[in-house]
C-alpha positions in Angstrom: 122.0 115.6 34.1 118.2 114.0 35.0 119.3 110.0 34.0 122.2 110.4 36.7 119.5 112.2 39.3 117.1 110.2 38.5 119.7 106.6 39.5 119.7 108.7 42.9 116.8 108.6 43.3 116.1 105.5 42.6 118.5 104.4 45.5 117.6 106.5 48.2 114.2 104.5 47.7 116.2 102.0 48.3 115.0 102.1 52.0 111.8 102.2 51.0 110.9 99.5 49.3 113.4 97.5 51.6 110.8 98.6 54.3 108.1 98.0 52.8 109.1 94.9 52.6 110.0 94.1 55.7 105.8 95.0 57.4 105.1 92.8 54.2 107.1 89.8 54.9 107.5 89.5 58.3 103.0 91.1 58.6 104.3 93.7 61.0 101.5 95.9 60.7 98.9 92.7 62.1 101.7 92.4 65.0 102.0 96.2 66.4 98.1 96.0 65.7 98.1 93.1 68.6 100.9 94.4 70.8 101.5 97.6 69.9 105.1 97.4 68.9 107.3 95.4 66.7 110.9 93.8 68.2 113.7 93.3 65.0 117.1 92.7 64.9 119.9 94.4 63.0 119.6 91.1 61.1 117.1 91.1 59.7 116.8 93.9 58.3 120.2 93.5 56.9 119.0 90.9 54.9 117.5 93.9 53.0 119.6 97.1 53.4 122.3 97.9 55.8 120.8 99.0 59.0 122.6 102.3 59.4 121.3 103.3 56.1 117.5 102.3 57.1 117.1 103.6 60.8 118.7 106.7 61.4 115.8 109.6 60.5 116.6 112.6 62.4 113.1 114.5 61.1 110.2 112.9 60.5 110.4 114.7 57.7 112.9 112.3 55.9 111.4 109.1 56.9 111.4 106.7 54.3 107.5 107.3 52.3 106.9 102.8 53.6 106.7 104.2 57.3 105.6 108.2 57.1 102.4 106.3 55.0 101.8 103.9 57.7 102.4 106.0 60.9 105.4 104.0 61.9 108.3 105.1 63.8 111.7 103.3 64.8 113.2 103.5 68.2 116.5 101.7 68.5 116.1 99.4 72.5 119.5 97.4 71.9 122.6 97.9 70.2 121.0 95.0 67.9 117.1 96.0 68.5 114.6 98.5 67.0 111.4 98.4 68.5 109.1 99.6 65.6 105.5 101.6 66.2 102.8 103.9 66.0 104.5 106.4 68.3 105.4 109.7 68.3 109.5 110.4 68.3 109.8 113.6 67.1 109.3 117.5 68.7 108.3 120.7 65.7 110.9 123.5 65.4 109.3 126.9 65.6 110.5 128.6 62.7 113.8 130.4 63.2 113.7 133.7 62.9 112.0 134.9 65.2 110.0 138.5 66.5 110.0 138.4 69.8 111.2 141.6 71.0 114.9 141.4 73.0 115.4 137.8 72.5 118.3 138.6 70.3 122.2 139.0 72.0 125.2 140.5 70.6 128.6 138.5 71.3 132.1 140.0 72.2 133.9 137.7 69.8 137.7 136.5 71.2 140.7 136.8 69.4 141.6 133.5 68.4 144.4 132.5 66.2 142.4 128.4 65.8 138.9 129.1 66.6 138.1 131.9 63.8 134.3 133.0 65.5 133.1 134.5 62.0 133.5 131.5 59.6 131.8 129.0 61.9 131.2 125.6 59.8 130.9 122.9 61.7 128.3 121.7 64.4 131.6 121.2 66.8 133.8 124.9 66.0 129.6 125.6 66.6 129.4 124.4 70.7 133.9 125.5 70.7 132.5 129.3 69.5 129.8 129.1 72.4 131.5 127.9 75.0 134.9 130.3 75.0 132.6 133.0 74.3 130.7 132.7 77.8 127.5 132.3 75.6 126.4 128.9 77.0 126.6 130.7 80.5 125.0 133.3 79.3 122.2 131.6 78.4 122.2 129.3 81.3 122.6 132.6 83.3 125.4 131.0 84.8 128.2 133.0 86.9 130.3 129.6 87.0 132.7 128.8 84.4 130.9 125.9 82.8 133.6 122.9 81.6 133.2 120.6 79.4 133.4 116.8 80.5 131.7 114.3 78.5 130.5 113.7 74.5 130.8 111.2 71.8 129.1 107.6 71.1 128.1 105.9 73.9 125.6 102.9 74.7 122.8 103.3 77.6 122.3 102.0 80.8 118.6 99.5 81.5 115.5 101.8 81.4 111.9 102.5 80.6 110.0 104.9 79.4 106.2 106.0 78.5 106.1 107.4 75.1 102.4 108.7 73.5 101.3 107.1 70.2 99.8 108.6 68.1 96.0 106.4 67.8 96.2 107.3 70.9 97.4 106.2 74.5 100.5 105.3 75.4 103.7 102.1 75.2 106.3 101.4 78.0 109.3 100.5 76.0 112.5 98.8 77.5 115.8 99.9 76.4 119.5 98.5 77.5 123.0 99.2 75.9 121.0 100.6 73.1 124.1 103.4 70.9 123.5 107.2 71.1 125.2 110.1 70.6 126.6 113.5 72.6 127.6 116.6 70.9 128.0 118.2 74.3 128.7 117.5 77.7 129.2 120.2 80.1 129.0 120.5 83.7 129.4 124.3 86.7 128.5 124.4 90.7 124.9 124.2 89.9 124.3 121.7 87.1 125.1 118.9 84.3 124.2 120.2 81.3 123.5 117.7 77.5 124.4 120.1 74.2 122.6 118.9 70.9 123.7 120.8 68.1 122.9 121.6 64.6 123.5 123.4 61.5 121.3 122.0 59.2 117.4 123.5 59.6 114.8 121.1 59.9 111.1 121.3 60.8 111.8 119.2 63.4 114.5 116.9 66.5 114.2 113.7 67.3 113.6 113.8 71.2 115.8 111.2 71.8 119.0 112.6 70.5 118.2 114.9 74.3 115.6 111.6 75.9 118.2 109.1 76.2 121.5 110.7 76.8 118.7 112.4 79.9 118.2 109.0 81.2 121.5 107.7 81.6 122.9 110.5 83.2 120.1 111.2 84.9 121.3 107.8 86.7 125.0 108.5 87.2 124.6 112.2 88.9 123.0 114.0 91.7 123.6 117.4 89.8 120.0 118.9 87.9 120.1 117.9 84.0 120.2 120.9 81.8 118.7 120.5 78.1 119.6 122.9 75.2 119.1 122.0 71.7 121.3 124.3 69.8 121.5 125.4 66.0 123.7 128.0 64.6 122.7 128.9 61.2 124.1 132.2 59.4 125.5 134.0 61.3 123.4 133.5 64.6 123.5 131.1 67.2 119.7 129.4 68.8 119.1 127.6 72.5 116.2 126.4 73.2 116.2 125.0 76.6 113.8 122.1 77.3 113.2 120.2 79.9 111.0 116.1 80.4 108.0 117.1 82.9 108.3 113.9 83.4 111.7 112.1 83.6 110.4 108.8 82.6 107.8 109.8 80.0 109.2 110.7 75.9 106.4 112.6 75.6 106.3 114.6 78.4 108.8 117.8 76.7 108.5 120.8 77.3 110.4 124.2 75.8 111.3 126.3 78.7 113.7 128.8 77.0 114.9 130.3 73.8 117.2 133.0 72.9 119.4 133.6 69.7 122.7 134.5 69.6 124.9 136.1 67.0 129.1 137.8 66.3 127.6 140.2 63.8 126.0 143.6 63.7 121.9 142.6 61.9 120.9 146.0 61.6 119.0 145.2 58.0 116.2 147.8 57.7 113.5 147.8 54.6 114.9 150.8 54.2 118.3 149.0 53.0 116.4 146.6 51.1 113.8 148.8 49.2 117.1 151.1 48.2 118.5 147.9 47.5 115.7 147.0 45.4 115.3 150.5 43.2 119.4 150.0 42.0 118.6 146.2 40.6 117.5 145.7 37.1 116.3 142.3 36.8 116.7 139.2 34.5 113.9 137.9 33.1 112.9 134.4 33.6 114.0 132.3 30.2 111.2 129.9 28.9 112.9 126.0 29.0 115.9 127.0 30.4 118.6 124.5 31.6 118.2 125.1 35.1 114.3 125.8 35.9 112.8 128.1 37.7 113.1 127.0 41.4 111.1 125.4 43.6 112.1 125.1 47.2 109.9 127.2 49.6 112.8 128.0 52.8 115.4 130.2 51.7 117.4 129.3 54.9 117.9 125.7 53.1 119.4 127.2 50.4 121.8 129.0 53.2 122.1 126.4 55.6 123.1 124.0 52.8 125.1 127.0 51.2 127.5 127.3 54.6 127.5 123.5 55.2 129.2 123.3 51.4 132.2 125.6 52.0 133.7 122.7 53.7 132.3 119.7 52.7 132.3 120.8 48.4 131.8 118.8 46.5 128.4 117.0 47.0 126.4 114.8 45.0 122.3 114.4 45.6 123.3 111.4 47.3 125.2 113.4 50.5 123.3 116.3 50.0 119.7 114.3 51.5 122.1 113.4 54.0 122.8 116.8 55.2 119.2 118.2 54.3 117.1 115.1 55.6 115.0 114.8 53.4 113.9 112.9 50.0 116.1 113.0 47.3 113.7 114.8 44.9 112.9 117.6 47.7 117.1 117.9 47.9 117.8 117.8 44.6 115.5 120.8 44.0 117.8 122.8 46.9 120.4 122.2 44.7 118.7 123.2 41.8 117.3 126.4 43.2 121.6 127.6 44.2 122.3 127.0 40.7 119.1 129.7 40.0 120.9 132.1 42.4 124.1 131.6 40.8 125.5 129.7 44.5 125.9 126.7 43.7 127.1 125.5 40.0 127.7 121.5 38.5 131.5 120.3 37.9 130.3 119.5 34.3 127.4 118.4 32.4 125.7 115.2 33.4 127.2 115.8 37.4 125.7 114.8 40.4 128.5 117.2 42.2 127.9 120.5 42.8 130.3 123.4 44.4 130.1 126.5 45.4 130.3 129.5 42.9 133.2 132.3 43.1 130.0 134.2 43.7 129.0 132.2 46.7 132.1 132.7 48.2 132.4 136.0 48.2 128.8 136.5 50.3 129.9 133.7 52.2 133.4 136.2 53.0 131.0 138.5 54.2 129.8 140.1 57.4 126.4 139.1 58.8 124.4 142.5 57.1 126.0 142.6 53.8 125.2 138.5 53.2 121.8 138.5 53.6 121.5 141.7 51.2 124.3 140.6 49.0 121.5 137.0 49.1 118.4 140.0 48.8 120.2 140.9 45.4 120.8 137.6 44.3 116.6 137.3 44.4 115.5 140.8 43.3 117.7 139.7 40.2 115.2 138.1 38.7 112.5 139.4 37.3 110.1 137.8 38.8 111.1 138.5 42.0 111.0 141.7 41.7 107.7 142.4 40.2 106.2 140.9 43.2 108.5 142.5 45.5 107.0 145.2 44.6 103.5 143.8 45.1 104.0 142.6 48.6 106.5 145.2 50.4 104.5 148.2 48.1 101.2 146.8 47.1 100.7 145.7 50.2 99.2 143.1 48.5 97.9 139.7 50.4 100.3 136.5 50.5 97.2 134.9 49.1 96.6 137.5 46.5 100.3 137.4 45.8 100.2 133.6 45.6 98.0 133.5 42.8 99.4 136.6 40.8 102.7 134.6 41.0 100.5 131.8 39.5 99.4 133.9 36.8 102.6 135.3 36.0 104.7 132.0 35.3 101.7 130.5 33.1 101.7 133.5 31.2 105.5 133.9 29.8 105.6 130.5 29.5 108.2 129.7 32.9 106.5 126.8 33.7 102.8 125.0 33.0 99.7 124.9 35.2 100.7 121.4 36.5 104.1 123.4 38.4 103.1 126.8 38.1 101.3 127.3 41.7 104.0 125.3 43.8 106.2 127.5 42.0 104.6 130.5 43.0 104.9 128.9 46.5 108.3 129.5 46.5 108.4 133.4 45.3 105.9 133.7 48.2 108.2 132.2 50.7 111.6 134.2 49.1 109.6 136.8 49.4 108.4 136.2 53.3 112.0 135.5 54.1 113.5 138.7 52.6 110.4 140.4 55.0 111.6 138.5 58.1 115.9 140.2 57.9 114.0 144.0 59.1 111.5 142.4 61.1 114.4 140.8 62.9 116.2 143.6 63.5 113.7 146.5 64.6 111.7 143.7 66.9 114.8 143.8 68.7 
C-alpha cells in the first residue's frame, strides 16, 4: 500500500515540479516584478504538462507549492492564455455550521419519484431539489416562480477589471473569450440569478466562478443580477448571497446574507450525546496498527467524502485528491481517517481504491439525527475520544489544555511518537469540537 500511495503522491507533485520549471525557464518572477504579471499560453504550459492539470485550482489550499510559496495565482484570460500574478483570487468561507439564531429553516419534501430529496449526492441534484421545493425562492424573498434559463460551459465576452495584489495596489486584467462554467442560471420577474454549487467543503472558493458569469450577463440583461454560492453537505444547504460593490473590481466582493435549509429533523441535543457516550464501551487504540491514528482535523470533510463516494466508488487516491481539493498527503489522511472510523475500506491489500463499508452505507441511509448520532458513536467507540469527550464536555477543560493532555496521552500509550503526537491531538480536539457543534446548532435555532 505504501509504495502505491507514494507513487500517487509523486505523480501529484508533477504540477508543482512543472510550475517550478516553467517559472525558472521563462524568468517569470522577474517579469512579474517589472510588469506586475506574466501572460503564458496553454501551448507553453503543455510542453511541461497538460494545462487542465496545471491551471484549475478551486481552493487556495490546493495550489501547487511552486505557486503558493511564491504567492502566485493563475487566471484564464482567453481560450488559450493565462495570467500569472501575485493577485488574490479567493474568498474565505465561514465554517459551515453557524450558531446564529434563527438561521436554519425547514423544507417540506415533495412526493417526487424522480428526485429523492433525502438522498442528494450531486451538485446538479442539489440545485434541482432547491428549485423544486421553493427553497431558492424562499432565500431570495421572491413571491414569483424562479425558473432555470441557462447553465453549462461557455466563453466570456471581452471585459476588463481591477484586482488586488498581495503586495499592495491593484492590477488591471483584460479577458476575452475565456472559458467559464455556470452551475445554474435563473430568472424571475425581478432578477437574474447565478448559482455556483459545491458539495465539497473548502475553506474558500475561487471568486472567478461567480465574477466571470456576472460580468458576462451584466452586459446581456437589464435586470439586477444576484449571485448565490450554494453548498450542500450532510443533508443541509447553506446559501450565501454575494455582490460586487464595484462591478469593475474583482476584489470588491462582499457577503450579503446567508441561511441554512434542511429537509430533516436536526434536533440533536447534548443530552442525546451524553446518553450515547455513557452507553458505549470504548476500544483502546492498538499501537502499530495497519490503520494509523487519524491526522485529519475536520470531521466535516470525512462526511463530505463519504457522501460523494456513494455515487463514485471505488475512488483512488488521485480521485479523492481531485474531489477534496487538497494535496495527496492530506487527502490520504482523510481516506485513512475514514478507515479508522470503519466508513471506508480498501478493495484489496495494497490497493489505493477506497469503497464505502456496509456500515457507512447504513449510516448514509439514516435521517439526519440518527446519522449524526451514528457518526458520534463511531468516534466515541475509540478510547481516546471517549476519554477526552469527558474531559471537554463534562470536566469543561479548555481546548488548549485538552490538546496538551491528548498529546501526552498518545505518546504514553505508544499510539504515536513525539513527532506526530501534537498533530494527532489536534484531530482529537477537532472531532470533539465537531460533536459539540451538533447541539449548539440545534439549541440556537
